[in-house]
N, C-alpha and C positions, 0 to 999 in steps of 0.2 A: 653094262649096268641096267640094271633089273630094279622092280618096284622094291625089295628087298636092299638093293644095294642105295637108295636113296634116304640121307639124314635130313637131308633142308638144309644143315649146316652153311657148309660151304661152296653151295650151288645154288644156283637159282633154276627152276622147273626148267624154263624155255632154256637152261644150258646144256639138258640131258636128252638122251636119246628118247625119251618119251616127248620133250617139248617139239625136239625139231621132227615128231612124226606128225605130232597137233597141227604144227605150222603147216604142214606140207596138206593133210586131209584133214584139218578141222573144219568148223563153220556148218551152216545148214543145210550148204548144197552137193559141197564134194564127194560126200562119200554116195549119195546118190547117185550124182555122176556117172562114180565109178561101178556102182554097183549094174545101171543101166548099161555101160559099155562092156561089162562082165558077161550080163546076159545074153547082149545083141549086138554084137559090133562087128562090121563100124556102123554106126550110128549118122544120121546128117542130123543137121541142126535142129531144122523145124521139127522132125519126125521127134528128137531126143525131148524139144520144149514140149511138144503133145500131151510126151509119156510122164514126163515129171509133172508137167500141170501148173499150180502156183508160181512159177518162176518167170523174171520178164525178161525180154529179149536183151536187155542189158545187162543182169544179174549173171545169165548162162552164159554170156559171151565172156564178160570178165572173169566168171569162175574156169571156163576153158581156157581161158588164155594164161590162169596161173598155174591151173594142171600143166598146161604145157611147158609153161617156164620151168616147172620143176621135175620133168622130164617122164611123167603118167600120164601122159596123152599124147599121141601123136595125131595131127590134122593132114590130111590129105586134100588139095584142093585139086579138081578137074576145070583146066582151061576150057569151058561153052559156055553159050549161052540157051538160059538163064545159068549162074554160076550156080556148082556143084561143090559141097566139101564136106568132107566125112571126117566122123573122129573114132581113133581106136586108141587101145591101150598099148602103152609101151612093153618090154619085157620086165623093166623095173616096177611098173604098177601090178603087172602081171604076180610076181610075188607077194601083192597084197591078197590076192584072192585066198589064199587058205583066212587068215584074219575074216575077212568079210564072210565066207563059210562057218567060220566060229561064231560070227556075230549071227548069224541066221540061226543056227542052232543053238546059240541061248536063247534066242527071241521063240524058238519052237517052245524050248522047256518051261520057258518062263510068262507066258502067255495070260 
């Protein structure tokens, strides 16, 4: 079901493939996190927070947990002191990379 298939009469947007996609990657930070991981994985939590900038520890942690629960981000914990955790994209998330590339191309063309 694509855009041209949606008539809005019998289906709510959240019940469409688009609605599902937006529930997984929507919001202020998720696409930024995915973009960063696509460019430089694996990434440690503090490094990610520095790269993103304005995101708080609490929000970044929550967003990563949601992405992990949706199967887009994997978390690898190393049993050492101090604790070390790295994040990277899953195979499922890597299928989004062509979409991210298209968004980058759109940005280049329309900037």
